[in-house]
C-alpha positions as a printed NumPy array, in Angstrom:
array([[-232.863,    7.219,   61.733],
       [-232.119,    4.734,   58.938],
       [-230.918,    1.631,   60.759],
       [-230.202,   -0.531,   57.706],
       [-227.631,    1.921,   56.276],
       [-223.999,    2.553,   57.241],
       [-222.474,    6.035,   57.217],
       [-220.373,    6.54 ,   54.063],
       [-217.675,    8.39 ,   56.016],
       [-215.27 ,    5.48 ,   55.876],
       [-211.494,    5.726,   55.963],
       [-209.545,    2.805,   54.468],
       [-208.001,    0.693,   57.222],
       [-210.44 ,    1.904,   59.883],
       [-213.818,    0.48 ,   60.924],
       [-216.909,    2.183,   59.494],
       [-218.524,    5.072,   61.348],
       [-220.784,    3.493,   64.01 ],
       [-223.235,    6.406,   64.238],
       [-226.832,    6.113,   63.026],
       [-227.555,    7.363,   59.499],
       [-229.907,   10.361,   59.45 ],
       [-229.87 ,   11.356,   55.747],
       [-228.895,   10.202,   52.279],
       [-227.484,   12.486,   49.581],
       [-226.872,   11.664,   45.921],
       [-223.262,   12.271,   44.885],
       [-221.248,   12.411,   41.677],
       [-217.527,   12.347,   40.956],
       [-215.358,   13.054,   37.914],
       [-215.324,    9.318,   37.072],
       [-219.117,    9.458,   36.531],
       [-220.012,    7.518,   39.663],
       [-223.512,    8.521,   40.776],
       [-224.684,    6.964,   44.023],
       [-226.618,    7.58 ,   47.195],
       [-224.283,    8.214,   50.135],
       [-225.751,    7.753,   53.63 ],
       [-224.461,    9.987,   56.425],
       [-224.783,   10.269,   60.182],
       [-225.562,   13.627,   61.792],
       [-221.885,   14.293,   62.468],
       [-220.773,   13.6  ,   58.884],
       [-223.741,   15.16 ,   57.05 ],
       [-222.089,   18.605,   56.969],
       [-218.891,   17.033,   55.606],
       [-220.854,   15.202,   52.902],
       [-222.975,   18.21 ,   51.932],
       [-219.889,   20.411,   51.599],
       [-218.347,   17.885,   49.19 ],
       [-215.379,   17.17 ,   51.46 ],
       [-216.143,   13.453,   51.621],
       [-214.519,   11.124,   49.079],
       [-216.423,    9.113,   46.474],
       [-217.176,    5.711,   48.02 ],
       [-217.268,    3.97 ,   44.61 ],
       [-213.742,    5.213,   43.815],
       [-212.57 ,    4.309,   47.321],
       [-213.86 ,    0.754,   46.794],
       [-211.903,    0.601,   43.523],
       [-208.711,    1.581,   45.358],
       [-208.241,    5.22 ,   44.378],
       [-209.048,    8.571,   45.942],
       [-211.512,   10.89 ,   44.244],
       [-213.244,   14.005,   45.537],
       [-216.952,   14.548,   45.016],
       [-217.894,   17.037,   42.299],
       [-221.591,   17.368,   43.173],
       [-223.895,   16.556,   46.069],
       [-227.683,   16.691,   45.773],
       [-230.63 ,   16.182,   48.069],
       [-234.047,   14.911,   47.077],
       [-237.186,   16.936,   47.671],
       [-239.324,   14.674,   49.911],
       [-242.561,   15.745,   48.195],
       [-241.569,   15.572,   44.52 ],
       [-238.487,   13.332,   44.558],
       [-236.602,   15.905,   42.447],
       [-232.906,   16.203,   43.235],
       [-231.393,   19.624,   43.852],
       [-227.628,   20.152,   43.758],
       [-226.352,   21.732,   46.966],
       [-224.15 ,   24.813,   46.634],
       [-220.731,   24.621,   48.229]])
């Protein structure tokens, strides 16, 4: 559990997801936003499938789907893009 992070599964106009974050995945969108997106257990599948929206674009006021999601190898730190 990563208590200092908030799940990235936010919907504008609604409070953030209150569940505990269990993983972080690196994401990329067509606007070249690359960031680490935290997710709770319930939203991790949504994030890994690329069905979550880019949080950087959402904060800028537009909707943008993720183009790539990667996870880091805990031993090497290398990021591997997840297949959808």
